[in-house]
N, C-alpha and C positions, 0 to 999 in steps of 0.2 A: 502495501498499499501505497501510494507515495505523497508525503508531506512537504510540503513546500514552507520553509522555515526563517527565518529573518538571520542575515550572517551575527549579524548583533547578539544572539543566544546563542553561536556558536560553540562556543567555547562550550559554555553550560553544557551543552545537550551532546556534543560527537561522544560518539562510544555508552553513552550511557541508554539507546533509545531500542525499545527491546526488537525480538527478531517479528520480522514482518512490516517494520516503519522500514522506505527505505524513502534520506533524503535528498529532497534539493531544495539549495541556499540561493535563497535572491538578496544582491545590494542595494537596491533602486529600483526610483516607482519602474523605471522600464523595463527592468529585468522581473519583475513579480507581474507585469500585467504579462509579460511576452512568456513565461512560466504556468500564468494561472492553467489552460487549458487542463494541464496535466494533475494539480492537485484534484487530491484524493482531504485528504487533512491540510488546514492550512495556516497558516502564522500571520499576517497579514499589517500589524501593525504599523504606523508612519501618521504623523502629527498632521499632516496634509494629509488628506482624506482621498482624495483623487485619485491615484492607482489602486488603492484599494477596494472603493467603489467599483474601479473598473475590473481589479482583478479579484471578485463575487459573483459579478456580472460574466466572466468569463470563461471562473470557475463550472464550469455546466456538473463535471462528474464530483463536488464538493461535497463530503459528508460530514465532515467535522468543521467545526471553524473556529481556531480561541480566540483572544485578544485578553493582556495584559491589563487591557483599564476596565475600569468598571461599568462607565455611559457605555451603552452599545445603540443609543434613538440614534445616533450618525447611520449603523446599518437595513439596509431593507428588510428588515426582521418578515412582511406577510408577504416574502415573497422565500425566505431562508424555511419558513415554516411551511410555504407550499411543496419545496422544494425537495422537505422532509430534515432539516442541515441541523446537525446540533451546532449548540454555542455556546462555549464556556468562556468565564469571564473572570478578572479578575478583581471578583469581591475579596473583600478581606488584606489582600493584599496589600493596599495604599491605604488602607484604614485607618490604621493610630498615624500614617505620615500626613493624612490632610488630617485628622483630628487635631494635632499638635496641630498646625495654622493658626484653626478654625480659633484652639484657646492663644497662639500666642497674639494673635488679634485682638483677643477680645481685652489680654493686660496688655500691650501695646496702646489699646481704646485706653481702656481704664486707668491709665498710668501715665497717660501723659508722653507717651515714646515716639512718636515719630515728629513730634514740636522740639522736644530732648534732642533729636541726634541732626534737627535742621539748625538748632540751637549751635550745635558744635560745632558743625562742620560751617558757622559761621565765627569760628570763636569766642558766643557771645556765654558767656557767665548767667543764668535765670536767674531772677532775684528771688530771696525764698516769700516772700512778699506775693506773689503769683502764682501759687500753686497751680502745677497741672494735672497731677495727679490729683480727681476727686471722685473715681470710681472702687472701689471694691466687687473682687469677684465673690467675697465672703459673704453669704448672707441674701446675696443679688439674686434674684427668682427671671429663672430664662426658659425660655420653651425651643427646644427640638425639634424642627419636623425633616420627617422622614426617619425612622429607627432600624433600617441595613447595620452594616458592619460599622460604617463610618458616625452614627450617629452612636450607635452605643460605647463605641467607641470616645465619643465626645462627654458623653452623661458619664462613664468611669472615670475622664482625667476631671470631671467640673468638680466632681464627688468629692475629691483630694484636697476642693480649694473651696467646701465645704459652704458652694453653690444650693440651691435649693432650684432644680432639676425636674420638671413638666415635659412628657417624648407624648409625639400623636402618634398615635398607630390606624392600623385601617383597622383594626376592630375592637379597639380604646379598651376598656375592665383594667382590673389589675394598678389605678391609680393611672391611667394614661388618659390623654383625652379621643378620642376616636372624630371620623373625620368632620362630622358635624356638627364639632364640640368647640377648638379652639379658639375660630373667632371669637366668639362670643366671650374671649377672655383675654381677650390680643393685650389688652388697656391693663392687664396685671400684672405683664412681663417688663422685666429693662434692660433684658437681651432674649431676639429669635436668632436660636441658627437654622438653616438652609439647608438641607440634607439628602432631601429629595431624591429620587434618578427620574428618567429625562419619559415623561411619556406624557401621550397625552391629554390625564386628566393635571397631570403639575401645571403644562403650560396658563403659564397666565396667573397662577395659582394668585400671586402678591401685585391685584390691581390696583386703584388709584382707591376705593372705594377698599378691600385691604391695609394698605398702608396707612387709610385717616384715624383705622381701630388701633395704630399705635399708638403708646404717652407717646409723649412732643420732645420725649430725654431720652428712648428706645434706643438703640444701637441694631440693625440691622447686619447677621453675621450672613453672605453666601457664597455658601461651598460646596450649591449642588449643579445644576444648572442656568444657566445666562435665562434663557427664556421663561423662566419659573419666575422672575421679575420680568415687572412693567418699566421700563430704564426711565420712559419719560417721568412716567407715573413719582419716581423717586427722585429724581430731577428737580420735578417742581417743589416737590414734601422736605429736602431738605434746602432748596430757597428759599421757604414760607416757614422756616422754621418749625414744622411740627413734626420732624422729629434728631433725633438727636444723633445721629451718622451710621454711616453705612460701610460695612468692609469687602467686594468683591471681589472673591476668584474666577470671577468667571462673567463674561461680558457680550455684548453683541454690538459690529462682530469684534473678532481677533484675530490679531493685534489691533488693538486700539487706537485711532488715529488719530493725531498732537492736539489738536484741533477741536475734540470732542469735546461736551458740554461736563458727562464724567469727571474729566481728570480738575476740574472747576470747581466743581460743585461742596457747597458744604461743606465741611469734617464727613468728607466719601475718601474712601480710602481703595484703590484700586491693584488689587497685587499681582494681573498679569500671570494667570492659570500657575504658579508656582504650588499652591498645596500640597494635589496629589505626586506631583514628577518623579518617577521611579526610582531610586538610588540603587545600587552596586547589591543591596541585600535586598528590597523588592525583585530584585530582574531575577536573582537567585532562586531565591521562593515561589516565583512566577513558570523559573525551567524546570522546578522539582517539582510544581504539581503538573507540567507538561507530563513529563517522566510518566509520575505515579495516573495521567490518567490516560495516557497509550494505552498504559498494557489495560484498564476498565476499560478501554474502548474497543481493543480486538478482546475481550473475550466477552462485551454484550452485557457489559455492567454497568451500571449509574456516573456522571462525569462530575467527580468535583465540583459545581460552582457551576450546574448548568441555569441559564438563564430559562426562564418560562418566553418562551416566544411571543404566545400572548398579551401578557400583562408589561414588556417588557427591561422585566428584570430577573 
């Protein structure tokens, strides 16, 4: 069975694949697209999705597609489902990375760290009469929307800071809020962390009406998908002083043009999609999972981190 795999993970896979898997290595988008018709197993990860989309379309014999990324909303999920292609993603692999990044953003916002760094760049000693650290995580109320691996990791870390955490789950219960309950309580939270998957149901979830329910000093952290949030409504809310601030790891478009109004929106920090970028340890974990899944796939067993193509995660 031919597996079309990126050369970036070749040192971590070579000599470890089970008998029955014949690797074909691709180096760039052109080679990926050219080799795609041979692929029965595919690992087509690139940050620019143009070539991977073409490769998925050209891989008519594809039976299993793997990705290190958690978000799969860019893929033709209905087409994969119709073709009977299994899809595994990187769910959980970067959860701690993204959660640490979300906590970094919250702590930085609470303690005024961006302003301190800018003052240091200017060689300016800030006076103690106007402290920048006006918030604490301890005792603050945090709402987490999206209770997958990332949301759970954020919750676990926040408990270490003695924050009061409430989560939103599809079924609610056990101390969590359900899909029809959280909006009515938005005004009670100091922080709102978005860690939702990208699906048709989550698109535009935080529109102008939802943003208007937030406290005027609340801070919104988005490590989910860009389209979960209405950017124009957010910009308007920040300029009107109706929101304490926002940290956006995802934007539309990416890269964000230098003259985009998000850059200059008051109390808005754009973190340039850095939260979940794989580390060497993450890549190794992804390779280990892929090797284990190869054995499972050949044996007809359930795959680790298989995506429900109907739900999109």
